[in-house]
C-alpha positions as CSV (number, residue, x, y, z in Angstrom):
1,X,-146.1,-48.1,91.0
2,X,-149.5,-48.0,92.6
3,X,-152.7,-49.9,91.4
4,X,-154.4,-46.7,90.6
5,X,-153.1,-43.4,89.1
6,X,-152.2,-40.6,91.5
7,X,-151.9,-38.0,88.7
8,X,-153.1,-34.4,88.8
9,X,-155.4,-34.1,85.7
10,X,-155.3,-30.3,85.6
11,X,-151.6,-30.3,85.4
12,X,-149.8,-31.1,82.1
13,X,-148.0,-34.4,81.6
14,X,-144.6,-32.6,82.3
15,X,-145.8,-30.8,85.4
16,X,-147.0,-34.0,87.1
17,X,-143.6,-35.7,87.2
18,X,-142.0,-32.3,88.0
19,X,-144.0,-32.0,91.1
20,X,-143.2,-35.7,92.2
21,X,-139.5,-35.3,91.4
22,X,-139.4,-32.1,93.5
23,X,-141.1,-34.0,96.4
24,X,-138.4,-36.5,96.0
25,X,-135.8,-33.9,96.4
26,X,-134.3,-34.1,92.9
27,X,-132.3,-31.2,91.6
28,X,-134.2,-29.1,88.9
29,X,-131.3,-29.8,86.2
30,X,-131.3,-33.4,86.9
31,X,-135.2,-33.7,87.0
32,X,-135.6,-32.0,83.6
33,X,-133.2,-34.5,82.1
34,X,-134.8,-37.5,83.9
35,X,-138.4,-36.4,82.8
36,X,-137.0,-36.3,79.2
37,X,-135.6,-39.9,79.6
38,X,-138.5,-41.5,81.2
39,X,-141.1,-39.7,78.7
40,X,-139.1,-41.4,75.8
41,X,-139.0,-44.7,77.4
42,X,-142.8,-44.7,77.9
43,X,-143.4,-43.1,74.6
44,X,-145.0,-39.9,75.8
45,X,-142.4,-37.2,74.7
46,X,-144.7,-35.7,72.0
47,X,-147.7,-35.2,74.4
48,X,-145.8,-33.9,77.6
49,X,-147.5,-30.3,77.0
50,X,-151.1,-31.9,77.1
51,X,-153.2,-31.8,80.3
52,X,-153.3,-35.2,81.9
53,X,-157.3,-34.9,82.0
54,X,-157.0,-35.2,78.1
55,X,-155.0,-38.5,78.3
56,X,-156.4,-41.8,77.8
57,X,-156.3,-44.6,80.4
58,X,-153.4,-46.1,78.9
59,X,-151.5,-42.9,78.6
60,X,-152.2,-42.1,82.3
61,X,-150.6,-45.6,83.2
62,X,-147.5,-44.9,81.2
63,X,-147.1,-41.5,82.8
64,X,-147.6,-43.1,86.2
65,X,-144.8,-45.6,85.3
66,X,-142.6,-42.6,84.0
67,X,-143.1,-41.0,87.5
68,X,-142.2,-44.3,89.2
69,X,-139.1,-44.6,87.2
70,X,-137.7,-41.0,88.0
71,X,-134.4,-41.2,90.0
72,X,-134.2,-45.0,90.0
73,X,-130.8,-45.3,88.3
74,X,-128.9,-45.7,91.6
75,X,-131.3,-48.5,92.8
76,X,-130.9,-50.5,89.5
77,X,-127.2,-50.1,89.7
78,X,-127.1,-51.3,93.1
79,X,-129.4,-54.2,92.3
80,X,-127.2,-55.4,89.3
81,X,-124.1,-55.3,91.7
82,X,-125.7,-57.3,94.4
83,X,-127.3,-59.8,91.9
């Protein structure tokens, strides 16, 4: 995760990870499930429809973390097998 947030403030909190997930080449169905999962992990599920510009700094950091966590299950599984 970057030191500073790379979020589009005019987009909603759901549209931001959708954009980045599509850039990673994630399938739409998988992406929607992943967004729901990571939003729950960072406790932003109830605010996904808000524009990021309305978020506090802490909420923006949590959203950045959620984006960083998208599609990382395969990396975590590989790390567990190696270690």
